[in-house]
ZASE-526463 format. One line per 5 residues: number of its first residue (from 1); their letters; for each residue x negated, y, z of N, C-alpha, C. Coordinates in nm, 3 decimals, padded with zeros to 5 digits. Atoms other than C-alpha are relative to their C-alpha. Example, Ala and Ser with C-alpha at 12.3 -4.5 7.8 and 13.67 -1.06 7.14 Angstrom:
// residues 2
1) as) -00.089,-00.119,00.000,-01.230,-00.450,00.780,-00.090,00.120,00.000; 00.082,-00.119,-00.006,-01.367,-00.106,00.714,00.077,00.109,00.073
END
This chain:
// residues 281
1) xxxxx) -00.051,-00.060,-00.124,-02.172,01.531,-03.531,-00.015,-00.100,00.114; 00.027,00.090,-00.113,-02.274,01.384,-03.198,00.129,-00.035,00.071; -00.115,00.046,-00.076,-02.024,01.180,-03.004,-00.038,-00.012,00.146; 00.021,00.009,-00.144,-01.990,01.199,-02.631,00.106,-00.094,00.057; -00.093,00.098,-00.057,-01.836,00.900,-02.457,-00.039,-00.029,00.143
6) xxxxx) 00.023,00.032,-00.140,-01.798,00.830,-02.091,00.018,-00.150,00.019; -00.009,00.142,-00.032,-01.866,00.476,-01.978,-00.038,-00.017,00.146; 00.037,00.022,-00.139,-01.903,00.326,-01.632,-00.150,00.009,00.022; 00.145,-00.003,-00.019,-02.278,00.283,-01.686,-00.055,00.141,-00.020; 00.046,-00.138,00.020,-02.319,00.638,-01.822,00.025,00.085,00.125
11) xxxxx) -00.030,-00.072,-00.123,-02.154,00.769,-01.505,-00.084,-00.049,00.118; 00.085,00.050,-00.107,-02.397,00.562,-01.300,00.068,-00.100,00.091; -00.071,00.097,-00.081,-02.151,00.300,-01.175,00.005,-00.134,-00.073; -00.016,00.134,00.054,-02.138,-00.074,-01.224,00.132,-00.057,00.050; -00.132,00.050,-00.035,-01.786,-00.220,-01.232,-00.001,-00.153,-00.005
16) xxxxx) -00.011,00.145,-00.006,-01.744,-00.580,-01.121,00.121,-00.047,-00.079; -00.108,00.049,00.085,-01.531,-00.787,-01.360,00.122,-00.039,00.083; -00.112,00.039,-00.085,-01.320,-00.927,-01.076,00.075,00.124,00.049; -00.064,-00.125,-00.042,-01.255,-00.575,-00.949,00.081,00.063,-00.112; -00.073,-00.056,00.113,-01.151,-00.466,-01.297,00.130,-00.076,-00.026
21) xxxxx) -00.123,00.078,00.015,-00.901,-00.752,-01.316,00.103,00.045,00.104; -00.090,-00.048,-00.104,-00.754,-00.645,-00.982,00.055,00.137,-00.031; -00.045,-00.135,00.034,-00.741,-00.282,-01.095,00.102,-00.003,-00.113; -00.094,00.009,00.113,-00.566,-00.382,-01.419,00.139,-00.043,00.046; -00.129,00.045,-00.051,-00.292,-00.567,-01.231,00.068,00.111,00.080
26) xxxxx) -00.056,-00.110,-00.080,-00.246,-00.273,-00.992,00.055,00.109,-00.091; -00.045,-00.102,00.095,-00.222,-00.027,-01.282,00.127,-00.047,-00.072; -00.119,00.055,00.066,00.030,-00.258,-01.452,00.124,00.018,00.087; -00.117,-00.011,-00.088,00.263,-00.270,-01.150,00.033,00.146,00.030; -00.026,-00.142,-00.022,00.220,00.104,-01.089,00.073,00.060,-00.120
31) xxxxx) -00.067,-00.048,00.121,00.320,00.173,-01.450,00.144,-00.050,-00.005; -00.136,00.055,-00.003,00.619,-00.058,-01.417,00.086,00.075,00.100; -00.076,-00.071,-00.102,00.723,00.120,-01.097,00.044,00.138,-00.049; -00.031,-00.135,00.047,00.713,00.460,-01.268,00.105,-00.003,-00.112; -00.086,00.000,00.119,00.888,00.363,-01.592,00.107,-00.108,00.003
36) xxxxx) -00.098,00.110,-00.010,01.118,00.087,-01.462,00.137,00.033,-00.060; -00.133,-00.028,00.057,01.446,00.265,-01.553,00.002,-00.003,-00.152; 00.007,00.002,00.146,01.326,00.285,-01.914,-00.030,-00.138,-00.054; 00.043,00.132,00.045,01.207,-00.076,-01.929,00.105,-00.108,00.019; -00.095,00.107,-00.031,01.501,-00.271,-01.787,00.096,-00.022,-00.117
41) xxxxx) -00.092,00.028,00.112,01.710,-00.448,-02.056,00.147,00.007,00.038; -00.140,-00.003,-00.046,02.029,-00.458,-01.842,00.008,00.081,00.129; -00.018,-00.063,-00.131,02.169,-00.252,-01.553,-00.015,-00.103,00.110; 00.036,00.099,-00.100,02.052,-00.416,-01.232,00.120,-00.060,00.073; -00.116,00.052,-00.070,02.402,-00.458,-01.088,00.099,-00.074,-00.087
46) xxxxx) -00.097,00.062,00.092,02.575,-00.598,-01.398,-00.018,-00.151,-00.007; 00.002,00.145,00.020,02.666,-00.967,-01.420,00.002,-00.025,-00.150; 00.016,00.013,00.146,02.544,-01.059,-01.766,00.002,-00.145,-00.045; 00.000,00.142,00.035,02.558,-01.440,-01.752,00.093,-00.074,00.094; -00.091,00.078,-00.083,02.824,-01.681,-01.629,-00.070,-00.116,00.070
51) xxxxx) 00.076,00.110,-00.060,02.555,-01.935,-01.538,-00.092,00.057,00.107; 00.087,-00.049,-00.106,02.404,-01.855,-01.197,-00.128,-00.084,00.004; 00.132,00.061,00.003,02.035,-01.935,-01.152,-00.032,-00.055,-00.139; 00.025,00.043,00.137,02.011,-01.952,-01.529,-00.149,-00.011,-00.029; 00.141,00.020,00.033,01.682,-02.071,-01.682,-00.053,00.113,-00.088
56) xxxxx) 00.062,-00.096,00.091,01.438,-01.861,-01.880,00.048,-00.029,-00.142; -00.046,00.016,00.138,01.560,-01.799,-02.233,-00.040,00.124,-00.078; 00.032,-00.116,00.083,01.517,-01.561,-02.525,00.083,00.122,00.042; -00.085,-00.111,-00.042,01.807,-01.353,-02.392,-00.036,00.050,00.139; 00.037,-00.035,-00.138,01.703,-01.361,-02.025,-00.139,-00.057,00.027
61) xxxxx) 00.139,00.048,-00.003,01.325,-01.384,-02.012,-00.040,-00.061,00.133; 00.030,00.055,-00.132,01.313,-01.453,-01.638,00.123,-00.065,00.063; -00.119,00.066,-00.050,01.651,-01.620,-01.606,00.095,00.098,00.068; -00.098,-00.082,-00.071,01.940,-01.496,-01.395,00.004,-00.040,00.147; 00.000,00.024,-00.144,02.003,-01.473,-01.021,00.125,-00.074,00.043
66) xxxxx) -00.110,00.078,-00.055,02.266,-01.622,-00.792,00.138,00.054,-00.039; -00.127,-00.055,00.048,02.535,-01.394,-00.937,00.005,00.009,-00.152; 00.004,-00.011,00.144,02.427,-01.412,-01.300,-00.054,00.133,-00.050; 00.061,-00.126,00.041,02.237,-01.082,-01.306,-00.139,-00.026,-00.058; 00.129,00.018,00.067,01.927,-01.040,-01.522,-00.115,00.019,00.097
71) xxxxx) 00.110,-00.007,-00.096,01.616,-01.115,-01.315,-00.112,00.090,-00.047; 00.105,-00.089,00.048,01.375,-00.928,-01.540,00.029,00.143,00.039; -00.038,-00.137,-00.037,01.566,-00.606,-01.481,-00.019,00.023,00.151; 00.009,-00.016,-00.145,01.576,-00.666,-01.105,-00.145,-00.005,00.049; 00.143,00.003,-00.035,01.205,-00.752,-01.087,-00.064,00.135,-00.032
76) xxxxx) 00.060,-00.128,00.040,01.111,-00.436,-01.276,00.043,00.113,00.093; -00.046,-00.103,-00.093,01.329,-00.216,-01.055,-00.048,-00.028,00.143; 00.053,00.033,-00.131,01.212,-00.405,-00.749,-00.142,00.050,00.020; 00.135,-00.055,-00.009,00.858,-00.294,-00.828,00.002,00.146,00.043; -00.010,-00.142,-00.039,00.971,00.066,-00.791,00.018,00.014,00.150
81) xxxxx) -00.024,-00.010,-00.145,01.094,00.005,-00.436,-00.119,-00.055,00.079; 00.112,00.059,-00.073,00.809,-00.223,-00.325,-00.122,00.089,-00.006; 00.120,-00.083,00.016,00.528,-00.010,-00.466,00.025,00.140,00.055; -00.027,-00.138,-00.041,00.696,00.326,-00.399,00.007,00.016,00.151; -00.013,-00.010,-00.146,00.794,00.268,-00.036,-00.134,-00.029,00.067
86) xxxxx) 00.128,00.035,-00.061,00.462,00.100,00.046,-00.103,00.110,-00.020; 00.097,-00.105,00.027,00.258,00.374,-00.119,00.028,00.124,00.083; -00.035,-00.117,-00.082,00.449,00.652,00.057,-00.033,-00.025,00.147; 00.027,00.031,-00.141,00.418,00.476,00.394,-00.149,-00.004,00.030; 00.143,00.009,-00.027,00.047,00.402,00.364,-00.067,00.137,-00.012
91) xxxxx) 00.055,-00.135,00.011,-00.027,00.757,00.248,00.028,00.081,00.127; -00.036,-00.072,-00.121,00.160,00.900,00.547,-00.077,-00.055,00.121; 00.069,00.061,-00.113,00.003,00.652,00.792,-00.148,00.036,00.001; 00.144,-00.026,00.006,-00.353,00.703,00.671,-00.031,00.149,00.015; 00.023,-00.143,-00.017,-00.324,01.080,00.644,00.011,00.039,00.147
96) xxxxx) -00.019,-00.033,-00.141,-00.188,01.105,00.998,-00.110,-00.061,00.086; 00.100,00.067,-00.081,-00.428,00.848,01.142,-00.138,00.057,-00.016; 00.133,-00.056,00.024,-00.739,00.990,00.978,-00.012,00.140,00.056; 00.004,-00.136,-00.053,-00.652,01.349,01.067,-00.009,00.001,00.152; 00.004,00.007,-00.146,-00.583,01.259,01.429,-00.131,-00.061,00.050
101) xxxxx) 00.125,00.064,-00.041,-00.888,01.033,01.450,-00.119,00.095,-00.007; 00.110,-00.096,00.010,-01.127,01.300,01.326,00.015,00.112,00.103; -00.022,-00.106,-00.099,-00.967,01.563,01.549,-00.038,-00.046,00.140; 00.034,00.053,-00.132,-01.002,01.340,01.855,-00.149,-00.017,00.017; 00.145,00.020,-00.009,-01.364,01.259,01.775,-00.073,00.133,00.020
106) xxxxx) 00.067,-00.131,-00.011,-01.458,01.628,01.739,00.039,00.068,00.130; -00.045,-00.070,-00.120,-01.247,01.762,02.027,-00.044,-00.072,00.127; 00.038,00.077,-00.118,-01.314,01.480,02.275,00.085,00.037,00.121; -00.065,-00.040,-00.124,-01.215,01.525,02.639,00.138,-00.058,00.019; -00.134,00.047,-00.033,-00.855,01.499,02.754,00.085,-00.027,-00.123
111) xxxxx) -00.077,00.021,00.124,-00.714,01.530,02.401,-00.028,-00.138,-00.057; 00.039,00.131,00.051,-00.907,01.225,02.286,00.055,-00.112,00.089; -00.042,00.105,-00.093,-00.821,01.025,02.600,00.151,-00.023,-00.006; -00.146,00.014,00.000,-00.446,01.095,02.598,00.048,-00.057,-00.133; -00.044,00.047,00.131,-00.405,01.045,02.224,-00.037,-00.146,-00.022
116) xxxxx) 00.045,00.139,00.019,-00.608,00.723,02.223,00.084,-00.096,00.082; -00.080,00.090,-00.083,-00.414,00.572,02.513,00.142,-00.013,-00.054; -00.136,00.005,00.055,-00.079,00.664,02.357,00.006,-00.089,-00.123; -00.001,00.079,00.122,-00.165,00.514,02.020,-00.039,-00.145,00.025; 00.031,00.139,-00.038,-00.320,00.206,02.183,00.125,-00.070,00.052
121) xxxxx) -00.126,00.058,-00.049,00.010,00.149,02.364,00.095,-00.028,-00.115; -00.086,00.021,00.116,00.200,00.191,02.038,-00.049,-00.117,-00.084; 00.059,00.107,00.081,-00.039,-00.047,01.864,00.020,-00.138,00.065; -00.018,00.128,-00.070,00.023,-00.314,02.129,00.135,-00.064,-00.028; -00.132,00.055,00.033,00.384,-00.356,02.012,-00.011,-00.078,-00.130
126) xxxxx) 00.005,00.076,00.127,00.414,-00.634,01.751,00.068,00.075,-00.113; -00.049,-00.084,00.109,00.463,-00.467,01.415,00.136,-00.043,-00.052; -00.129,00.045,00.054,00.745,-00.685,01.288,00.113,00.020,00.100; -00.103,-00.022,-00.102,00.932,-00.665,01.619,00.038,00.147,00.006; -00.027,-00.143,-00.002,00.899,-00.286,01.622,00.086,00.040,-00.121
131) xxxxx) -00.077,-00.032,00.119,01.025,-00.265,01.264,00.143,-00.051,00.008; -00.134,00.056,-00.013,01.319,-00.494,01.336,00.087,00.083,00.093; -00.077,-00.076,-00.098,01.427,-00.294,01.642,00.040,00.136,-00.056; -00.027,-00.135,00.050,01.399,00.047,01.475,00.102,-00.004,-00.114; -00.089,00.005,00.115,01.567,-00.049,01.148,00.139,-00.049,00.040
136) xxxxx) -00.130,00.049,-00.045,01.842,-00.244,01.326,00.076,00.106,00.078; -00.065,-00.102,-00.082,01.910,00.049,01.560,00.042,00.122,-00.083; -00.024,-00.124,00.075,01.890,00.339,01.313,00.074,-00.026,-00.130; -00.056,00.029,00.131,01.996,00.167,00.994,-00.108,00.002,-00.106; 00.100,00.012,00.106,01.809,00.083,00.676,00.027,00.102,-00.110
141) xxxxx) -00.003,-00.095,00.111,01.739,00.363,00.430,-00.144,00.025,-00.041; 00.136,-00.023,00.048,01.438,00.473,00.228,-00.082,00.084,00.098; 00.080,-00.078,-00.095,01.327,00.749,00.469,-00.031,-00.076,00.129; 00.022,00.076,-00.123,01.373,00.521,00.771,-00.107,-00.105,-00.021; 00.099,00.103,00.027,01.170,00.243,00.610,-00.140,00.061,-00.011
146) xxxxx) 00.131,-00.064,00.016,00.888,00.480,00.511,-00.055,00.046,00.134; 00.046,-00.050,-00.129,00.869,00.644,00.853,-00.033,-00.113,00.096; 00.025,00.112,-00.089,00.892,00.314,01.039,-00.132,-00.069,-00.034; 00.124,00.065,00.042,00.615,00.153,00.835,-00.121,00.090,00.027; 00.111,-00.093,-00.026,00.400,00.467,00.869,-00.035,00.003,00.148
151) xxxxx) 00.025,-00.002,-00.144,00.442,00.475,01.248,-00.071,-00.128,00.044; 00.060,00.127,-00.038,00.350,00.107,01.273,-00.150,-00.003,-00.030; 00.139,00.012,00.042,00.021,00.149,01.088,-00.085,00.124,00.025; 00.080,-00.117,-00.036,-00.086,00.494,01.205,-00.102,-00.029,00.110; 00.100,00.026,-00.105,-00.254,00.366,01.529,-00.124,-00.073,-00.051
156) xxxxx) 00.116,00.070,00.054,-00.476,00.125,01.337,-00.088,00.090,-00.085; 00.076,-00.095,00.081,-00.576,00.394,01.090,-00.073,00.100,00.089; 00.062,-00.093,-00.095,-00.644,00.629,01.383,-00.126,-00.061,00.063; 00.113,00.064,-00.067,-00.873,00.383,01.561,-00.117,-00.017,-00.096; 00.105,00.019,00.099,-01.066,00.308,01.241,-00.069,00.132,-00.032
161) xxxxx) 00.058,-00.130,00.035,-01.113,00.675,01.148,-00.075,00.061,00.119; 00.067,-00.055,-00.118,-01.202,00.775,01.504,-00.136,-00.067,00.023; 00.127,00.071,-00.018,-01.471,00.505,01.527,-00.105,00.051,-00.099; 00.094,-00.054,00.098,-01.629,00.632,01.206,-00.039,00.143,00.033; 00.025,-00.142,-00.026,-01.593,00.998,01.303,-00.087,00.021,00.123
166) xxxxx) 00.084,-00.013,-00.120,-01.750,00.947,01.648,-00.147,-00.019,-00.037; 00.138,00.022,00.042,-02.066,00.811,01.482,-00.054,00.120,-00.076; 00.044,-00.115,00.079,-02.084,01.099,01.235,-00.014,00.123,00.088; 00.000,-00.118,-00.087,-02.007,01.355,01.505,-00.125,00.009,00.086; 00.120,-00.001,-00.083,-02.318,01.253,01.698,-00.128,00.024,-00.079
171) xxxxx) 00.118,-00.018,00.083,-02.554,01.311,01.405,-00.049,00.145,00.003; 00.067,-00.130,-00.013,-02.796,01.602,01.382,00.066,00.109,-00.083; -00.053,-00.107,00.086,-02.635,01.785,01.090,00.132,00.054,00.055; -00.122,-00.050,-00.064,-02.305,01.806,01.280,-00.036,00.086,00.122; 00.045,-00.079,-00.115,-02.487,01.930,01.590,-00.049,00.138,-00.044
176) xxxxx) 00.049,-00.128,00.054,-02.657,02.199,01.379,00.117,00.087,-00.042; -00.117,-00.076,00.042,-02.323,02.302,01.228,00.075,00.056,00.120; -00.068,-00.047,-00.121,-02.169,02.326,01.575,-00.080,00.112,00.066; 00.085,-00.104,-00.058,-02.468,02.533,01.694,00.011,00.131,-00.079; -00.018,-00.120,00.082,-02.409,02.774,01.405,00.131,00.069,00.033
181) xxxxx) -00.128,-00.060,-00.036,-02.065,02.836,01.550,00.114,-00.040,-00.090; -00.106,00.044,00.090,-01.863,02.644,01.293,00.120,-00.050,00.081; -00.123,00.038,-00.068,-01.501,02.580,01.388,00.032,-00.148,-00.025; -00.037,00.142,00.007,-01.333,02.241,01.429,00.046,-00.038,-00.140; -00.049,00.032,00.134,-01.159,02.256,01.091,-00.115,-00.014,-00.099
186) xxxxx) 00.116,00.011,00.089,-01.490,02.316,00.916,-00.075,-00.131,00.024; 00.071,00.124,-00.032,-01.657,02.027,01.099,00.073,-00.121,-00.056; -00.079,00.113,00.048,-01.372,01.794,01.008,-00.003,-00.009,-00.153; -00.015,00.001,00.145,-01.333,01.898,00.644,-00.129,-00.005,-00.077; 00.125,-00.012,00.076,-01.693,01.965,00.543,-00.111,-00.093,00.046
191) xxxxx) 00.110,00.081,-00.053,-01.911,01.750,00.766,00.039,-00.146,00.023; -00.037,00.137,-00.039,-01.715,01.444,00.879,00.075,-00.072,-00.112; -00.083,00.068,00.100,-01.453,01.365,00.613,-00.079,-00.049,-00.121; 00.074,00.053,00.116,-01.695,01.343,00.315,-00.085,-00.122,00.032; 00.088,00.111,-00.037,-01.909,01.095,00.509,00.075,-00.126,00.041
196) xxxxx) -00.078,00.120,-00.035,-01.623,00.858,00.600,00.102,-00.032,-00.107; -00.105,00.014,00.100,-01.419,00.885,00.281,00.003,-00.139,-00.063; 00.006,00.132,00.063,-01.538,00.558,00.125,00.066,-00.108,00.085; -00.066,00.100,-00.086,-01.452,00.332,00.422,00.148,00.028,00.022; -00.141,-00.035,-00.021,-01.125,00.522,00.472,00.085,-00.045,-00.119
201) xxxxx) -00.074,00.043,00.119,-01.018,00.452,00.113,00.013,-00.152,-00.005; -00.008,00.146,-00.007,-01.102,00.083,00.155,00.104,-00.043,00.104; -00.099,00.030,-00.104,-00.898,00.079,00.477,00.141,00.030,-00.049; -00.132,-00.032,00.055,-00.609,00.247,00.294,00.051,-00.114,-00.088; -00.041,00.111,00.083,-00.607,-00.037,00.042,00.046,-00.120,00.080
206) xxxxx) -00.038,00.113,-00.085,-00.596,-00.301,00.315,00.135,00.025,00.067; -00.127,-00.031,-00.067,-00.313,-00.124,00.496,00.116,00.000,-00.100; -00.104,00.010,00.104,-00.122,-00.101,00.168,00.047,-00.144,-00.013; -00.036,00.142,00.008,-00.134,-00.482,00.150,00.085,-00.040,00.120; -00.076,00.034,-00.120,-00.014,-00.513,00.510,00.142,00.056,-00.007
211) xxxxx) -00.132,-00.063,00.007,00.272,-00.272,00.445,00.088,-00.071,-00.103; -00.078,00.076,00.100,00.381,-00.458,00.129,00.055,-00.127,00.062; -00.044,00.126,-00.061,00.394,-00.782,00.326,00.104,00.024,00.109; -00.098,-00.029,-00.105,00.577,-00.625,00.621,00.133,00.044,-00.059; -00.123,-00.043,00.067,00.829,-00.453,00.394,00.073,-00.119,-00.061
216) xxxxx) -00.062,00.119,00.058,00.888,-00.780,00.212,00.061,-00.087,00.109; -00.055,00.078,-00.112,00.936,-00.954,00.548,00.128,00.060,00.054; -00.122,-00.066,-00.047,01.190,-00.696,00.664,00.114,-00.019,-00.099; -00.103,00.018,00.101,01.376,-00.723,00.335,00.049,-00.145,-00.003; -00.039,00.141,-00.003,01.372,-01.103,00.358,00.097,-00.026,00.115
221) xxxxx) -00.090,00.014,-00.114,01.544,-01.066,00.697,00.127,00.083,-00.015; -00.121,-00.077,00.025,01.804,-00.834,00.546,-00.003,00.142,00.053; 00.011,-00.134,-00.059,01.672,-00.510,00.701,-00.080,00.096,-00.086; 00.077,-00.086,00.089,01.487,-00.367,00.404,00.091,00.076,-00.095; -00.080,-00.067,00.102,01.619,-00.221,00.080,00.134,-00.072,-00.013
226) xxxxx) -00.135,00.056,-00.003,01.995,-00.272,00.069,00.061,-00.015,-00.139; -00.067,00.023,00.130,02.212,-00.411,-00.219,00.080,00.123,-00.041; 00.042,00.086,00.111,02.268,-00.354,-00.502,-00.147,00.014,-00.036; 00.143,-00.013,00.023,01.908,-00.229,-00.501,-00.073,-00.110,00.077; 00.076,00.105,-00.068,01.638,-00.473,-00.398,-00.147,00.014,-00.033
231) xxxxx) 00.142,00.015,00.026,01.265,-00.489,-00.354,-00.029,-00.148,-00.017; 00.033,00.140,00.030,01.077,-00.812,-00.416,00.035,-00.093,00.117; -00.035,00.082,-00.115,01.128,-00.940,-00.061,00.149,-00.029,00.005; -00.146,00.019,00.002,01.504,-00.888,-00.089,00.041,-00.095,-00.112; -00.032,00.091,00.110,01.507,-01.071,-00.423,-00.027,-00.145,00.040
236) xxxxx) 00.026,00.136,-00.048,01.346,-01.374,-00.259,00.111,-00.044,00.094; -00.103,00.036,-00.099,01.601,-01.365,00.023,00.133,-00.035,-00.066; -00.133,00.020,00.056,01.912,-01.335,-00.191,00.005,-00.118,-00.097; 00.002,00.113,00.094,01.800,-01.610,-00.430,-00.062,-00.126,00.060; 00.067,00.113,-00.064,01.655,-01.851,-00.174,00.076,-00.131,-00.024
241) xxxxx) -00.078,00.121,00.029,01.939,-02.094,-00.255,-00.044,-00.070,-00.127; 00.047,00.062,00.124,01.777,-02.156,-00.593,-00.133,-00.070,00.013; 00.131,00.062,-00.019,01.454,-02.287,-00.441,00.000,-00.150,-00.031; 00.002,00.144,00.034,01.554,-02.658,-00.463,00.003,-00.028,-00.150; -00.008,00.019,00.144,01.615,-02.609,-00.835,-00.122,00.057,-00.072
246) xxxxx) 00.116,-00.064,00.062,01.285,-02.427,-00.893,00.039,00.118,-00.086; -00.053,-00.110,00.080,01.479,-02.126,-01.018,-00.101,00.115,-00.009; 00.089,-00.116,00.013,01.272,-01.836,-01.158,00.043,00.116,00.089; -00.051,-00.111,-00.081,01.495,-01.604,-00.954,-00.065,00.007,00.137; 00.066,-00.001,-00.130,01.315,-01.707,-00.634,-00.152,-00.013,-00.015
251) xxxxx) 00.143,00.020,00.020,00.975,-01.799,-00.778,-00.072,00.126,-00.048; 00.067,-00.116,00.061,00.899,-01.486,-00.982,-00.021,00.114,00.099; 00.027,-00.106,-00.099,00.950,-01.229,-00.700,-00.114,-00.037,00.096; 00.110,00.044,-00.087,00.718,-01.438,-00.480,-00.134,00.017,-00.070; 00.124,-00.016,00.076,00.455,-01.440,-00.753,-00.035,00.147,-00.019
256) xxxxx) 00.026,-00.144,00.014,00.496,-01.064,-00.799,-00.064,00.056,00.127; 00.059,-00.044,-00.127,00.425,-01.003,-00.428,-00.144,-00.050,00.009; 00.134,00.057,-00.009,00.125,-01.237,-00.444,-00.096,00.070,-00.096; 00.089,-00.063,00.098,-00.015,-01.077,-00.760,-00.044,00.139,00.044; 00.034,-00.135,-00.043,00.000,-00.726,-00.615,-00.095,-00.002,00.119
261) xxxxx) 00.084,00.001,-00.120,-00.149,-00.808,-00.275,-00.137,-00.059,-00.028; 00.130,00.060,00.033,-00.422,-01.034,-00.414,-00.083,00.096,-00.085; 00.074,-00.093,00.086,-00.515,-00.774,-00.678,-00.059,00.116,00.079; 00.055,-00.107,-00.085,-00.554,-00.501,-00.416,-00.121,-00.051,00.076; 00.114,00.058,-00.071,-00.782,-00.731,-00.216,-00.118,-00.021,-00.094
266) xxxxx) 00.107,00.018,00.099,-00.981,-00.814,-00.531,-00.069,00.133,-00.030; 00.059,-00.131,00.029,-01.030,-00.444,-00.603,-00.083,00.049,00.118; 00.073,-00.047,-00.118,-01.134,-00.363,-00.245,-00.131,-00.075,00.018; 00.120,00.082,-00.018,-01.381,-00.651,-00.232,-00.102,00.021,-00.110; 00.091,-00.019,00.114,-01.535,-00.549,-00.565,00.003,00.144,-00.049
271) xxxxx) 00.002,-00.141,00.037,-01.536,-00.170,-00.556,-00.127,00.031,-00.079; 00.118,-00.034,00.079,-01.774,-00.010,-00.810,-00.111,00.054,00.087; 00.117,-00.043,-00.077,-02.124,00.046,-00.676,-00.089,00.086,-00.088; 00.089,-00.091,00.071,-02.370,00.314,-00.770,-00.124,-00.074,-00.046; 00.121,00.061,00.054,-02.649,00.194,-00.997,-00.120,00.085,00.042
276) xxxxx) 00.116,-00.074,-00.046,-02.988,00.289,-00.854,-00.074,00.064,-00.115; 00.075,-00.072,00.101,-03.176,00.548,-01.054,-00.142,-00.056,-00.005; 00.130,00.064,00.011,-03.486,00.367,-01.183,-00.115,00.100,00.007; 00.107,-00.100,-00.006,-03.681,00.690,-01.209,-00.041,00.030,00.141; 00.035,-00.022,-00.140,-03.667,00.710,-00.831,-00.056,-00.125,00.067
281) x) 00.055,00.125,-00.054,-03.800,00.359,-00.790,00.104,-00.089,00.050
END
């Protein structure tokens, strides 16, 4: 009986080893974020050790924090907040930015001019300052963090998508489609979006990294995820007193942030490429 197996080469793609390493780390943290409540050995708010900043041991694999809480449990649950909030924010920012960018490129005229000037003005505000003002004024909650981060990075996504869409919009096949009487939605969905999807996905990955770092920065300043919950940035902040002792409670969350952001960059820089069909020369 014949066996049918799918492999990267059978599909016509070559996967770079460095990219695969980055993808593996991303999949690991995504899995942890999804199943964190089932993986944690202790409740994240329970004091399980009388020794604060406890060392790594068989009982506490990543030591304990400044209150004696299990760091492994808090790191695993922190992945849920860091990855979840960042993913929701980048999805909202890129969806809004790409949709508006393609619409502006196709519509042109006053719509393009007004929208571009408005988003350029919004983009001129320093991202961390904008986040600090909004979160300090409204209060820190999951919806506020997601919306704030999405608003901050929508203008950049808009400018990137619009630049790509303007080039595609000037090509002959789009002109022919417009001459046939195709509507704006058809031009956007069938002619422009498929031709800019690759760069847009790469841009989404980069903005995910920026959002992770900004979220961690806000949490480090006390304006991110609030206790007893904590993302990785908040874990660094609340355990910063253990830095002189080299405590795992402050080192491991920093390494977790670095591993996720570096892995996303590794994947983006080594995306799979199509292997040329030799029969076509």
